[in-house]
N, C-alpha and C positions, 0 to 999 in steps of 0.2 A: 811518384808524383811529378818529379822534375824531368823535363824533356831537354834540358840543356846538355851540351857536351863541352867540357866535362860536367858531370852532374853536380848540382849544389849539395852542400852538406845536409844530411837528414836532420829532422827536428830534435833528435836525441843526441846529436853531436855537440861537443863543446863550442865549435865554431858555427853553430846554426844560423847566427845573425848575418853570416856572409852570403847567404842565399839571395837570389835575385828577388826584387820587389815586383809583385804582380798587380797590386792595388795599393793606393795610399790616400789618406785624407790629411792634407797639410794643416787644415784648420783645427781638426781634432787631435792631430799629432800621432797618428799611427800608420803602420804599413803592414800589409799582408805579404809574406814571403812565399815563394813557390813550394817550400817544404811544409806549409801550413801554419807556421809560426806567425803570430802578430807581435810586432815590436812597437814600443811606444817611445816617444821622444825623450822621456825621462829615463830611458834604458831598461824599463821593465819589459817583460815578455809574457805572452800567453801561449802556451804550447798546445798543439792539436788535441792532446789527450785531456786538456782542461787544467793542467798544472800551471801555476803562476810562478814566474821568476821575478823576484823583487828587483827594483832598480839597483844598478851597480855603479852609479855615478860616484866620483870621488867626493870626499867630505868638503873639500875647499870649493866645490862647484855648487854646493847647496846655498841658496839665497837665505839671508837672515832678514826677517821682517823688521822694518825700522819703525 
């Protein structure tokens, strides 16, 4: 799928989020990577095969409702 040299990591690689962005929506907070992965600003991911990767943000970054 990736036409870059060197190629971006595939969607099943641990470093898949390092792939280049081919489309993004800043308002909705997502980006489509050239390996078919959709990454969200909360660090969650949707893989091309439909699997969901839960957000991986650190606990101290989670906002507490006041």
